C-alpha positions in Angstrom: -4.2 10.5 -17.4 -3.1 6.9 -16.9 -5.5 4.1 -17.7 -7.3 2.4 -14.8 -5.0 -0.7 -15.0 -1.9 1.5 -15.0 -3.2 3.4 -11.9 -3.9 0.1 -10.2 -0.4 -1.1 -11.0 1.1 2.2 -9.7 -0.5 1.5 -6.2 0.6 -2.1 -6.2 4.1 -1.2 -7.3 4.6 1.4 -4.6 3.1 -0.9 -1.9 5.4 -3.8 -3.0 8.5 -1.5 -3.0 7.7 -0.2 0.5 7.1 -3.7 1.9 9.8 -5.7 0.1 12.3 -7.3 2.4 14.7 -8.4 -0.3 16.1 -4.9 -1.1 19.7 -4.5 0.2 19.4 -0.7 0.2 16.5 -0.3 2.6 14.6 -1.9 5.4 11.1 -3.3 4.7 8.3 -1.2 6.1 5.4 -2.5 8.2 1.9 -2.6 6.8 0.9 0.5 8.9 4.0 2.5 7.7 3.3 1.5 4.1 -0.3 2.5 4.2 0.5 5.8 5.9 3.1 6.6 3.2 0.6 5.7 0.5 -2.0 7.9 2.1 0.4 10.8 1.6 0.7 9.9 -2.1 -3.1 10.0 -2.2 -3.3 13.3 -0.5 -0.7 14.8 -2.8 -2.5 13.5 -5.9 0.2 11.0 -6.9 -2.1 8.0 -6.8 -5.8 7.6 -7.6 -7.7 8.2 -4.4 -10.7 6.1 -5.4 -8.5 3.1 -6.3 -6.5 3.6 -3.1 -9.7 3.5 -1.0 -10.7 0.3 -2.9 -7.2 -1.2 -2.2 -7.9 -0.7 1.5 -11.6 -1.5 1.7 -11.3 -4.7 -0.3 -8.6 -6.0 2.1 -6.3 -6.9 -0.8 -3.4 -5.2 1.1 -3.9 -7.6 4.0 -4.2 -10.7 1.8 -0.9 -9.7 0.1 0.7 -9.2 3.4 -0.4 -12.6 4.8 1.1 -14.3 1.7 4.3 -12.4 1.1 5.4 -10.3 4.1 7.4 -11.4 7.1 5.3 -11.9 10.3 7.0 -8.9 12.0 5.8 -6.6 9.2 2.2 -7.4 9.6 0.7 -5.0 12.1 -2.8 -3.5 12.6 -3.9 -0.8 10.2 -6.9 1.5 11.0 -8.0 1.9 7.4 -10.9 4.2 8.5 -8.3 6.9 9.1 -7.3 6.8 5.4 -10.7 6.2 3.6 -12.6 9.0 1.9 
């Protein structure tokens, strides 16, 4: 029942929280780990499945990673496994 911008922000917020390297209470996850976790959120209906597919297919997750993540966090992600 959230607005589209709110649903987009939910995906972005979860992704950022999973990949953040500045959190003293947890280790930052890799891209592949983060996308896998988000796919479970999608499967369980916690995030918008259409917007999650767009998040992947648009490549925005990769552009964010290249700009903000540590090099060791950036690994290959087979997005085909999570689309649809």
